[in-house]
VMD Tcl script that draws the C-alpha trace (Angstrom):
set ca {
  {-21.76 26.36 19.93}
  {-21.93 23.43 17.57}
  {-19.85 21.01 19.48}
  {-22.07 21.25 22.51}
  {-25.26 20.76 20.27}
  {-23.61 17.67 18.73}
  {-22.79 16.39 22.28}
  {-26.45 16.92 23.23}
  {-27.52 15.30 19.99}
  {-25.45 12.15 20.82}
  {-26.82 12.08 24.49}
  {-30.48 12.42 23.17}
  {-29.85 9.54 20.67}
  {-28.31 7.38 23.46}
  {-31.27 8.03 25.66}
  {-33.61 7.00 22.99}
  {-31.63 3.83 22.25}
  {-31.64 2.78 25.81}
  {-35.32 3.34 26.11}
  {-36.08 1.45 22.99}
  {-33.84 -1.45 24.32}
  {-35.88 -1.38 27.61}
  {-38.93 -1.45 25.61}
  {-37.78 -4.40 23.53}
  {-37.06 -6.31 26.87}
  {-40.10 -5.32 29.04}
  {-42.75 -4.19 26.68}
  {-43.51 -1.20 28.83}
  {-45.19 1.66 26.70}
  {-43.57 4.24 28.96}
  {-40.16 3.09 27.51}
  {-41.47 3.16 24.00}
  {-42.76 6.73 24.45}
  {-39.65 7.87 26.20}
  {-37.55 6.41 23.30}
  {-39.69 8.46 20.86}
  {-39.12 11.63 23.00}
  {-35.32 10.98 23.04}
  {-35.44 10.84 19.28}
  {-37.48 13.99 19.10}
  {-34.66 15.67 20.94}
  {-32.07 14.10 18.54}
  {-33.91 15.75 15.62}
  {-34.08 19.12 17.48}
  {-30.25 19.13 18.30}
  {-29.55 17.91 14.81}
  {-31.22 20.96 13.43}
  {-29.55 23.30 15.81}
  {-26.17 21.69 14.88}
  {-26.70 22.05 11.27}
  {-27.31 25.94 11.73}
  {-23.59 26.26 12.71}
  {-21.91 23.44 10.84}
  {-22.29 21.62 7.49}
  {-23.64 18.17 7.23}
  {-20.21 16.49 6.66}
  {-18.77 17.91 9.86}
  {-21.99 17.42 11.91}
  {-22.56 13.90 10.78}
  {-18.92 12.93 11.31}
  {-18.82 14.29 14.96}
  {-22.28 12.86 15.78}
  {-21.39 9.43 14.49}
  {-18.08 9.48 16.37}
  {-19.44 10.89 19.73}
  {-22.51 8.69 19.61}
  {-20.52 5.45 18.96}
  {-17.96 6.28 21.74}
  {-20.46 7.51 24.40}
  {-23.03 4.82 23.74}
  {-20.26 2.10 23.94}
  {-19.08 3.51 27.31}
  {-22.65 3.63 28.54}
  {-23.50 0.15 27.42}
  {-20.33 -1.15 28.96}
  {-20.87 0.62 32.28}
  {-24.63 0.71 32.64}
  {-25.79 -2.35 30.78}
  {-22.74 -4.46 31.39}
  {-22.42 -5.34 27.70}
  {-18.97 -6.35 26.49}
  {-17.32 -6.73 23.00}
  {-15.96 -9.98 21.60}
  {-12.45 -9.31 21.06}
  {-9.48 -6.98 21.92}
  {-9.42 -5.66 18.38}
  {-12.95 -4.26 18.89}
  {-11.71 -2.33 21.91}
  {-8.74 -1.12 19.91}
  {-11.15 0.08 17.23}
  {-13.11 2.18 19.92}
  {-9.70 3.74 20.93}
  {-9.00 4.47 17.39}
  {-12.45 6.16 16.99}
  {-11.54 8.44 19.95}
  {-8.27 9.39 18.34}
  {-10.03 9.99 15.13}
  {-12.70 12.15 16.75}
  {-9.93 14.32 18.30}
  {-8.10 14.62 14.80}
  {-11.53 15.37 13.07}
  {-12.38 18.16 15.49}
  {-8.81 19.59 15.43}
  {-9.44 20.96 11.89}
  {-12.22 23.29 13.50}
  {-15.91 23.42 12.76}
  {-16.74 23.29 9.05}
  {-19.34 25.77 7.96}
}
mol new
graphics top color blue
foreach p $ca { graphics top sphere $p radius 0.5 }
foreach p [lrange $ca 0 end-1] q [lrange $ca 1 end] { graphics top cylinder $p $q radius 0.2 }
display resetview
């Protein structure tokens, strides 16, 4: 199923991003290595997603899911915040847009 692969693609990218952020803060090589592993899985799930969906669909869903999930994770886990309420409104609009985008079905 393409949607599951795209979800796993976004999760792998988020894992890699968090590990690279930890490496940037601490300089621990294990975080650098883990970040590369996360991005290796990103490539794997990207290829799997492209087997069942076209680039336009996969990239749109990946960008949307990744932005939303990583924003939620950064908010909850890292305690990061945005600067204004309009930025939070933008996140909500991305969620709505993702549902609208997906409602058209998987483009092959």
